[in-house]
MARVO-795951 format. One record per residue (C-alpha): residue number from 1; x, y negated, z. Coordinates in steps of 0.5 Angstrom, whole numbers, plus 500, padded with zeros to 3 digits. Layout:
N
> seq:xx:yy:zz
> NUM:X:Y:Z
...
This chain:
286
> seq:xx:yy:zz
> 1:181:061:153
> 2:182:065:160
> 3:177:061:164
> 4:170:057:163
> 5:169:053:170
> 6:162:050:170
> 7:160:045:175
> 8:152:043:176
> 9:152:036:180
> 10:147:032:183
> 11:149:026:187
> 12:155:028:190
> 13:160:024:186
> 14:166:024:191
> 15:166:031:193
> 16:166:032:185
> 17:172:028:184
> 18:175:032:190
> 19:173:038:186
> 20:176:036:179
> 21:182:033:182
> 22:184:040:185
> 23:182:044:179
> 24:187:040:175
> 25:192:041:180
> 26:191:049:179
> 27:198:053:178
> 28:199:059:174
> 29:200:061:167
> 30:193:061:164
> 31:188:056:161
> 32:181:054:163
> 33:176:049:160
> 34:171:045:165
> 35:164:043:164
> 36:160:038:168
> 37:153:038:168
> 38:150:032:171
> 39:143:033:173
> 40:141:025:173
> 41:145:023:179
> 42:144:016:182
> 43:151:015:184
> 44:154:014:178
> 45:157:021:177
> 46:157:021:169
> 47:160:015:169
> 48:166:017:173
> 49:167:023:170
> 50:168:019:163
> 51:172:014:166
> 52:177:019:170
> 53:176:026:167
> 54:176:025:160
> 55:178:033:159
> 56:172:035:162
> 57:166:037:158
> 58:160:033:160
> 59:153:034:159
> 60:149:028:162
> 61:141:030:163
> 62:136:025:163
> 63:132:029:169
> 64:134:034:174
> 65:133:041:171
> 66:135:045:177
> 67:141:050:178
> 68:140:055:173
> 69:137:051:167
> 70:143:047:168
> 71:148:052:168
> 72:145:055:162
> 73:146:049:158
> 74:154:050:159
> 75:154:057:159
> 76:152:057:152
> 77:158:053:150
> 78:163:057:154
> 79:169:060:151
> 80:173:064:157
> 81:174:071:158
> 82:171:069:165
> 83:166:064:167
> 84:166:061:174
> 85:160:058:176
> 86:163:053:182
> 87:159:048:186
> 88:161:041:186
> 89:162:041:194
> 90:168:046:193
> 91:175:045:193
> 92:180:050:190
> 93:187:051:193
> 94:193:051:188
> 95:193:058:187
> 96:186:060:187
> 97:184:060:180
> 98:190:064:178
> 99:189:069:184
> 100:182:070:182
> 101:183:071:174
> 102:189:076:176
> 103:185:080:181
> 104:179:080:176
> 105:184:083:171
> 106:186:088:175
> 107:179:090:178
> 108:176:092:171
> 109:170:095:175
> 110:168:088:178
> 111:164:084:173
> 112:161:079:178
> 113:165:077:184
> 114:166:072:189
> 115:172:070:193
> 116:174:068:201
> 117:170:062:203
> 118:172:058:208
> 119:170:051:212
> 120:174:045:213
> 121:177:048:219
> 122:179:054:216
> 123:173:059:219
> 124:171:064:214
> 125:164:063:211
> 126:160:069:212
> 127:156:069:205
> 128:156:077:203
> 129:149:079:203
> 130:145:085:202
> 131:139:085:197
> 132:133:082:200
> 133:127:086:203
> 134:120:085:205
> 135:122:086:213
> 136:128:081:213
> 137:125:075:209
> 138:119:076:213
> 139:123:075:219
> 140:126:069:216
> 141:119:066:214
> 142:116:067:221
> 143:123:064:225
> 144:124:071:228
> 145:131:070:229
> 146:130:064:234
> 147:128:070:238
> 148:131:076:236
> 149:138:074:233
> 150:140:081:231
> 151:134:082:227
> 152:138:080:220
> 153:144:083:222
> 154:143:088:216
> 155:141:083:211
> 156:147:078:213
> 157:152:084:213
> 158:154:082:220
> 159:159:088:220
> 160:162:086:213
> 161:170:086:213
> 162:172:079:209
> 163:179:082:210
> 164:179:087:204
> 165:175:087:197
> 166:169:091:197
> 167:163:093:192
> 168:157:089:195
> 169:150:087:193
> 170:151:080:192
> 171:155:074:194
> 172:154:066:194
> 173:153:063:188
> 174:158:057:190
> 175:164:061:187
> 176:161:066:182
> 177:165:069:177
> 178:162:073:171
> 179:166:077:166
> 180:163:074:159
> 181:163:080:156
> 182:158:083:162
> 183:154:076:161
> 184:153:078:154
> 185:149:084:156
> 186:146:081:163
> 187:144:075:159
> 188:143:068:162
> 189:141:065:169
> 190:133:066:170
> 191:131:059:169
> 192:124:061:173
> 193:129:059:179
> 194:130:052:180
> 195:134:053:186
> 196:136:058:191
> 197:136:066:189
> 198:139:065:182
> 199:145:069:184
> 200:141:074:188
> 201:137:075:182
> 202:143:075:177
> 203:147:080:182
> 204:140:085:182
> 205:140:084:174
> 206:147:086:174
> 207:147:092:178
> 208:141:094:174
> 209:145:094:168
> 210:150:098:171
> 211:155:093:173
> 212:158:092:179
> 213:158:086:184
> 214:165:085:188
> 215:167:081:194
> 216:175:079:194
> 217:180:076:199
> 218:185:075:194
> 219:183:068:193
> 220:180:063:197
> 221:176:056:197
> 222:174:051:201
> 223:166:050:201
> 224:163:044:204
> 225:156:047:204
> 226:150:044:201
> 227:152:037:200
> 228:147:036:195
> 229:141:040:199
> 230:143:035:205
> 231:140:029:200
> 232:133:033:200
> 233:128:032:205
> 234:126:038:209
> 235:119:039:206
> 236:122:039:199
> 237:128:043:201
> 238:123:048:204
> 239:118:048:198
> 240:124:050:193
> 241:126:056:198
> 242:119:058:199
> 243:118:058:191
> 244:124:062:189
> 245:123:067:195
> 246:116:068:192
> 247:119:068:185
> 248:124:073:187
> 249:119:078:190
> 250:114:077:184
> 251:120:080:180
> 252:123:085:183
> 253:118:088:189
> 254:111:091:189
> 255:105:086:188
> 256:103:088:195
> 257:110:085:198
> 258:109:079:194
> 259:102:078:197
> 260:104:079:204
> 261:110:074:204
> 262:106:069:200
> 263:101:070:206
> 264:106:069:211
> 265:109:062:209
> 266:103:058:212
> 267:104:062:218
> 268:111:060:218
> 269:110:053:216
> 270:105:052:222
> 271:110:056:227
> 272:115:050:225
> 273:110:045:226
> 274:109:047:233
> 275:116:048:234
> 276:118:041:232
> 277:112:038:237
> 278:115:042:243
> 279:122:040:241
> 280:120:032:240
> 281:116:032:246
> 282:119:028:252
> 283:120:032:258
> 284:117:029:265
> 285:120:029:271
> 286:117:033:277
């Protein structure tokens, strides 16, 4: 098997249907298997998969197990030379998978890779990141980019050239391809992360094990960006993000940095609260 595609889905049936339809129209001389791990969707996703896509290997969970744990369920059964973690709200083109496999075959140094992602209008989604540092994550927590937009330029790789391949720190987890032989040494995703920071953590583990993470423009995919997350209430999504950020820092950074970041979060939440009050306050005419 050349490629094992794993999609973790939660209540985005229509986007998942588009995703799978495009996958099975892929062109090229390769073979692949598709796993869908449904995290207890409320929109009939599992039933739709059984009825419309009998070739898909479905794992239907009775509860939402999160991104990392659900992916690991399927990874354990995968047989491909490459494993592609693919978000349900993505859509490949006819040559995306063939181009990506061909590029990985040529670039042996790339053990983890992401491709060129575009939105519905064809605009590049800038998803390459440097590994998080205390300064940039504090800036995010304290909402400093609202006042000083350039404060995150280094972290967000604002100068990155998406028209050529390059070795990077991390790429977006929505299209995340890993050599199975490398995964055998790096291991499965860290299940302490429910959602967010899983791919950053995995990229960090890959780098520490001597493997390289690459971005390539050899393949392209449409990313509809966060269709599942849009269903979450803002407070719940923020809690997931906060918890994953803190777990990442507790794992990879000195204890004092973890403590500083943990103390900063209540301040950031207060800043958000005050900001929302001023945005909602009606303006009075003078």
